[in-house]
C-alpha positions, 0 to 999 in steps of 0.5 A: 122735548115740544120746542116751539111749544115750550118757546110759546109758553114763554112768549105768552107769560112775556107778552104784552105789559103783564107779569108774574105772581110769586104766590108760592111761599113754603109753609114755614113763610106764609105762617111767618107773615101771618103770625104778626097779623094774627091769622092762624097759621093753619091749612085752612088759613093758608087755602083762604087767603090763596082763594082770595088771590086766585078768584081776584076779579081783573088780576089777569089784566095785569098778571100772565102767570101765577107760580104756586107753592106744592100744598097750593096746586093741590088746594081747591076753592070752596066751590071745589075748583082746583087753583090752577084750573080757576087760574086757567079759566081766569086767563093767568098761566099756572106754575109751580115752585119746584126746588125744596128750598134752600138748606145749609151748605156743608163746609161753606159757612153762611152760605146756603144751597138749593135741594129738590133734584132728587125725585124731581123728574118724577115730581114734575110729571105729576105737576103736569097733571096737576095742570102746571105749564111753567116751574121756578127754582130759587137759588139765594147767594149772600154777600158778606166776609169772604162770601159768596164762595167759588164753590157756593155759586158753582153748585148753586149754578149747577143745580139751576141749570139741571132742574132747568133741562128736567123742567124742559124735558117735561115740557114745562118752561123753567123760570131761572131764579138766581137771587143775590140777597139785599141783606148786609151793608154791601154797596151797589159795586159789590152787588154788581160784582157779585150778580155778574159772577153768579149770571156769568156762571148760571148761564155757562152751566145752562149751556153745558146742561144744553137748556134751550135759552129761547124756552126759559125766563130769568129772574134775577134780583136788581143790582141794589146796595144792601139794606144795611148800606149807609148809601142807598143809591137813586133810582137811575143809578140802580137802573144803570147797574142793573142794565149794565150787568145784565148786558154783560151776562145774559145772552139775547136768545132768552126772551125775557127777565122777569125781575124779583122784588127781593124785599123792596117796598111795592112802590120802590120796586114799581119805581125802579121797574119803571126806570128799567122799562124807560131803559128798555124802550132803547132797543135792548134784546129781552122783554123786561118785567116783573115777577114779585111775591110781597110787592104785590100781595103785602097791602092785600094781605094786611087789608085781609088780616085774615077776615072774610069781611075784608076780602074785596078790599083785599082783592082791590088792593092786589089789582092795584098793586098789579096795575102799577106794576103793569103801568111800570112795565109800559113805562107809564107808572107814576108815584101818584098812582099810589093815591088812587 
């Protein structure tokens, strides 16, 4: 393991005012997003859409790294260029999602455990050969009656830590995604409590597994009330709760935190990132950035609609959303940008 090289990659991913594009939707998730728009749910349609993303002119001005899926990292442009190569040539570092999805956890109704550790060392070697320089593993924690359980939190934290250790062994920077889901009617306070417990447990396991904290990136949820909560807190309260939670749980050795969007609209995710970026200018120990999926891609997908004649307009929408989040990271986002 070349620690200086890993640290350098992590710092490059976090450098300046750029963020990460999560385009690592599984085949099933991608198809579910295509279906309401009438887009064919085929491998070729997925390849065409992903080519639209990786060949978007100017995307690297706002995006430092792109997280791919197993199918995606093996795909090529219509000119035969591997997607990982196309991204690298444009100035974007290719990454790869390496978990195999969240499955029902035995003995824990309503809870999930993320799988994919079996054979991971060998798969990481393959992904390195295909051009990946960083990885991602997502654990999901639901809030509900009697959950999350301690067993669920500990099992997912252990899996995240083992994944991170294997990634660093392979020379890849791990993006550790511990997501407390927005689903449900829980309060901001309840989300704070669960997120704090989850992050404390994750970092304890990272320490136990001897993960080099300086060579990883944390990808957490923002602290938010559930989508069904009758009280939707204003941006300033979300910012305060999120930063306080992170200050209690995330070691200063971690170079950066890349927030997931978690189903927020693009505009709301940008506004909340903006508020936290302004907050972070008061000397937080880590860089704050974004690692969004739908909050970046959805407008482009809806414009493209499976029709290549809309390709340029869709790419323009993707660049616009990326620039909005770049501005938010600088603390310069304004909702009026959405009308430009």
